[in-house]
C-alpha positions as CSV (number, residue, x, y, z in Angstrom):
1,X,29.4,15.0,-3.7
2,X,26.0,14.7,-5.9
3,X,25.2,18.6,-5.3
4,X,28.6,19.3,-6.4
5,X,27.9,17.2,-9.5
6,X,24.7,19.0,-10.1
7,X,26.8,22.4,-9.9
8,X,29.3,21.2,-12.5
9,X,26.7,19.9,-14.8
10,X,25.3,23.4,-14.7
11,X,28.6,25.1,-15.1
12,X,29.0,22.8,-18.4
13,X,25.7,23.3,-19.8
14,X,25.4,27.1,-19.2
15,X,28.9,28.4,-19.8
16,X,28.8,28.5,-23.1
17,X,25.8,31.2,-22.9
18,X,27.2,33.2,-20.1
19,X,30.7,33.7,-22.0
20,X,29.6,36.5,-24.3
21,X,30.9,39.9,-24.3
22,X,28.4,41.4,-22.2
23,X,28.9,39.2,-19.1
24,X,31.3,38.3,-16.8
25,X,31.1,34.6,-15.5
26,X,32.6,32.9,-12.7
27,X,32.9,29.2,-10.9
28,X,33.4,29.5,-7.0
29,X,34.8,27.0,-4.4
30,X,35.4,27.1,-1.0
31,X,34.8,26.2,2.3
32,X,32.1,27.6,5.0
33,X,32.3,28.5,8.4
34,X,29.0,28.6,10.1
35,X,27.2,29.0,13.6
36,X,23.5,29.5,14.1
37,X,22.3,32.5,16.3
38,X,19.8,31.7,19.3
39,X,21.3,28.4,20.1
40,X,23.0,28.1,23.0
41,X,26.7,27.6,21.5
42,X,29.2,30.5,19.9
43,X,31.8,30.3,17.3
44,X,31.9,29.0,13.8
45,X,32.2,25.5,14.6
46,X,30.2,23.9,12.0
47,X,32.5,23.5,8.8
48,X,30.8,23.2,5.4
49,X,31.5,23.3,1.9
50,X,30.4,25.8,-0.9
51,X,30.4,25.9,-4.9
52,X,29.0,28.0,-7.3
53,X,28.2,29.6,-10.4
54,X,27.6,33.3,-11.2
55,X,27.4,35.8,-13.5
56,X,27.9,39.4,-13.8
57,X,26.7,42.3,-16.1
58,X,28.6,45.6,-16.1
59,X,26.7,48.5,-15.2
60,X,29.7,51.1,-15.5
61,X,33.4,51.3,-15.3
62,X,33.5,50.3,-11.9
63,X,30.0,48.7,-11.1
64,X,28.7,45.2,-12.1
65,X,25.1,44.0,-11.2
66,X,25.6,40.1,-10.0
67,X,23.8,37.0,-9.6
68,X,24.9,33.3,-8.7
69,X,23.4,29.8,-8.5
70,X,25.4,28.2,-5.3
71,X,25.4,25.1,-3.3
72,X,26.1,26.0,0.6
73,X,26.6,24.0,3.9
74,X,25.4,26.0,6.8
75,X,24.4,24.8,10.6
76,X,26.0,24.7,14.0
77,X,28.3,22.3,16.2
78,X,29.3,21.7,19.5
79,X,31.7,18.5,20.3
80,X,31.4,16.6,23.6
81,X,34.5,17.8,25.8
82,X,34.0,16.0,29.5
83,X,37.8,17.6,30.4
84,X,36.2,20.4,30.3
85,X,32.4,19.6,31.6
86,X,31.1,19.6,28.5
87,X,29.1,16.5,28.1
88,X,26.7,17.1,25.7
89,X,27.3,17.2,21.7
90,X,25.1,18.7,19.0
91,X,25.1,19.1,15.3
92,X,22.7,20.6,13.0
93,X,23.7,20.3,9.5
94,X,21.6,22.5,6.6
95,X,22.4,22.1,2.8
96,X,20.7,25.0,0.8
97,X,20.7,25.8,-2.7
98,X,20.8,29.6,-3.0
99,X,20.9,32.6,-5.2
100,X,22.5,35.5,-4.0
101,X,21.8,38.9,-5.8
102,X,24.7,41.6,-5.5
103,X,26.3,44.7,-6.5
104,X,29.9,44.4,-7.0
105,X,32.1,47.8,-6.9
106,X,35.9,48.1,-7.2
107,X,37.6,49.6,-4.1
108,X,40.8,49.4,-5.9
109,X,42.5,48.0,-8.9
110,X,42.9,44.8,-7.0
111,X,40.2,45.0,-4.3
112,X,36.6,44.9,-4.9
113,X,33.1,44.4,-2.4
114,X,29.9,42.7,-3.0
115,X,26.5,43.3,-1.0
116,X,22.8,42.5,-1.8
117,X,20.2,39.9,-0.5
118,X,20.3,36.2,-0.6
119,X,17.4,33.7,-1.5
120,X,17.8,30.1,-0.3
121,X,15.8,26.9,-0.4
122,X,16.8,24.1,1.8
123,X,17.5,21.2,0.5
124,X,17.8,18.9,3.5
125,X,18.2,19.1,7.4
126,X,19.2,17.0,10.1
127,X,19.9,17.6,13.9
128,X,21.9,14.8,16.0
129,X,22.8,14.9,19.8
130,X,24.7,12.5,21.6
131,X,22.4,9.8,21.4
132,X,21.0,9.7,17.9
133,X,19.4,11.7,15.0
134,X,16.6,14.1,16.6
135,X,13.2,13.7,15.0
136,X,10.8,16.4,14.9
137,X,8.4,16.4,18.1
138,X,5.1,18.3,17.6
139,X,6.6,21.3,20.0
140,X,9.5,21.9,17.5
141,X,8.6,23.7,14.6
142,X,10.4,22.2,11.4
143,X,12.9,24.4,9.6
144,X,11.5,27.2,7.2
145,X,12.1,25.4,3.5
146,X,13.0,29.3,2.4
147,X,15.9,31.7,3.7
148,X,16.1,35.3,3.0
149,X,19.4,37.1,4.1
150,X,21.9,39.5,3.4
151,X,25.6,39.0,2.6
152,X,28.5,41.5,2.3
153,X,31.8,40.3,1.0
154,X,35.5,41.3,0.1
155,X,37.5,40.2,-2.8
156,X,41.0,40.2,-3.7
157,X,41.9,39.9,-7.6
158,X,45.1,37.9,-8.1
159,X,45.3,38.1,-11.9
160,X,42.7,38.6,-14.5
161,X,41.5,34.8,-14.0
162,X,42.0,34.4,-10.1
163,X,40.5,36.0,-7.3
164,X,39.7,35.2,-3.6
165,X,37.0,36.5,-1.3
166,X,35.6,36.6,2.2
167,X,31.9,36.7,2.3
168,X,30.0,37.2,5.1
169,X,25.9,36.0,5.2
170,X,23.2,36.5,7.8
171,X,19.3,35.4,7.8
172,X,17.0,38.2,8.1
173,X,14.1,36.2,9.0
174,X,14.4,33.2,11.8
175,X,15.2,29.8,9.9
176,X,12.5,27.8,12.4
177,X,10.0,29.7,14.5
178,X,10.6,29.5,18.5
179,X,9.7,26.2,20.0
180,X,6.3,26.3,22.4
181,X,8.4,24.1,24.9
182,X,12.3,25.0,26.0
183,X,14.7,23.2,24.1
184,X,18.4,22.6,25.3
185,X,20.2,23.4,22.5
186,X,18.4,26.9,21.7
187,X,16.7,29.5,23.4
188,X,15.1,31.8,20.9
189,X,14.6,32.3,17.2
190,X,17.4,30.9,14.9
191,X,19.3,32.7,12.3
192,X,22.3,31.2,10.0
193,X,25.7,33.6,10.3
194,X,28.1,32.3,7.7
195,X,31.5,33.0,6.6
196,X,32.6,31.6,3.3
197,X,36.1,31.8,2.0
198,X,36.4,30.8,-1.6
199,X,38.8,30.9,-4.7
200,X,37.3,32.2,-8.0
201,X,38.1,31.6,-11.7
202,X,36.8,34.0,-14.2
203,X,36.2,33.3,-17.5
204,X,36.5,36.7,-19.1
């Protein structure tokens, strides 16, 4: 919750500056389904939270240049299921502060798209297995503090104030290096693979 309080403070502090006639400002909140490509698990089974404050500058009648400050939870999860022969559980929880930079364009009166790069800073990371929190042995590289990725999104404008959006994000470089020794919960370099479902409120 403290990360959401930080986002709310930023919203209150900056909203007056961002609501000028030249800029369009937006608050976003939603849920995240994530997986990590390169581990031994499939599916967007790790559920997280997302919140952000964004601004857009109109480049033309149909194209805006946008930037956002957001908090997003990513990672991977497998729940034990002994009835189906799955005895191992695993959780990777990664909390990022993120700055997406994107082009937003109109597809129709109601539908728009976004595309561009993202830069993320890892606030905290935790891994758990069946028994306890996984500490970092010398054979397992730590997570990188910075993540670089790409995003693509489709949004739908409900009215002038509200819209919904589905956004996909993918890491362009591994979030940690491949370990020297094989680890059961992943085989190769790991990359975040994320779907965000959000509700947006537009100030102007």
